N, C-alpha and C positions, 0 to 999 in steps of 0.2 A: 490454404493461399496468404500469402506474402503483400501485408500493405504496405508495405515500408515504400513500393515502390512509387507509392503514389501521393507519397509527402513533398510539400514543399517548404521550401525554410521561409519561415513568419519571422518577423522581427517583436521581439516580446519586448516590457519595460524594464530596464537596467535595477538592477535589484530586487529584483521580484522570481521569484520561484516559480516558475511553470511546471504543474505538477500534471504529467499524461496517466490517465487512466481510463479504465472503460466507463461507460453510460452510467447512470444512476439506478440504482434497482427502483422498484417498486415500495419496496418500505424500506429500504438502508442506502446509506448516502454510496454505496459501492456493493458489485457484486464482488468485489473482494477482500478477503479480510486485511490486506498488506497497503492495499488503502486508504480501507479508513486510519488506519493505525498510523500512517505517513500524513494524514490530513489532519488529524488530531495534535498528532508532534507539532507541524505548520502552526495551526490553530492556539495550541498549550504555548508554543515560543513565541506567538505574538508573530510570525517572519510573514511578510505579505508575499501572497501566490494567488497564479490564477489556474485555475482547473482547464485541462482541454482534453476531451472527451473524445479521443479518436482511436484509433484501431493499429495507429502506428507500436509498435512494441519494441523493449530496450534491446541493447545488444545479446541480452541473454536473451531474449524471444520471451519476456516477462512482463506484466503490469504489477508495481507502477514503474515510473520512473522519473525523473525531473530533468531540467533545465537551468541551472540558475548562471548568468553572465557567460552565457560560449559555452560551460562547464556541461559535459553531461555525464551521469549519475545514473546506473541502474541498482536494482535492489533496494526496498525499503528502508533495511537496515544500515546500507551503504549512505544511503541520501542522507539521512539521521546524524550517523557520524560525519560525514562531510560539512553537512550543516554546522554543527555543532563546532567544528574546528576552524572552520572559513569564518562562521559568522560569532564566536568564543562565546558559546551557551552554554549552559549547563543546567537544566532544568531541573535535575536530581540532585544539586549542590548541596540540598538540605540532608541528604539521606547518608547513612552512616557508610561505612564500608561494608560490614555485615549484610545491611540494606539495599544494596545495592547489588551483593552480590545473589539476595534470594531474589530478587525483582529479575535478574539475568536467568537465573535457573528457572522462573516460570516461565518467563518468554523462548527461553528455548523449546521448552517441553511443551508448551504451545504451537509454536512455532511448528518445530522440528517432526512432533510428534501425534499430539492430538489433533492439528488441522490434518496431516495426513491421514489417521484413522478416520475422521470424521468424511472425508472428500473419496475414500475407500467404498465406508460403505452407503453414500448415497448416489454415486455414480458406477458402482460394481452391485451391492448387495441388496440394494435399495432401486432396481432396475424398474420396478415396477410405482415405484412414488408412493408406495405406500406412509412411510412414515410420511412426507408433505402433506400428505392426503390427511393427516391424523390432524393438524397441524391447519386443515380448511384453507390452505391457501388457492387462490384462484388460479395456479397453472398447476395443480396437482391433478 
């Protein structure tokens, strides 16, 4: 179901990032690691933001995405790059080029490979939730 047809334009405070994401999880700030990444960045960079927990997806059909002074940006990494440029922020300015490269390699490894391997295991191979049950979570 495309929930975008139910979305109405809301006026938000100027110079405040509006972070669109799914609702909070029972034991985590978000059900998606990409929203956790983006919200953590906003906190670390001390950028004012508001969470909007709705089911309106980005133009890419994903969560999270942001609105900032009328600009709409999808994809957590593109959001971070946009805000870095727009607000002249570099939270990694103390890192060497080598450290930045290592950080980027780990980021890509987790986001592009490890995440999908875990998702495949969780939703395909562990369809009966044995791994979840091992942690004694209530939805097992």
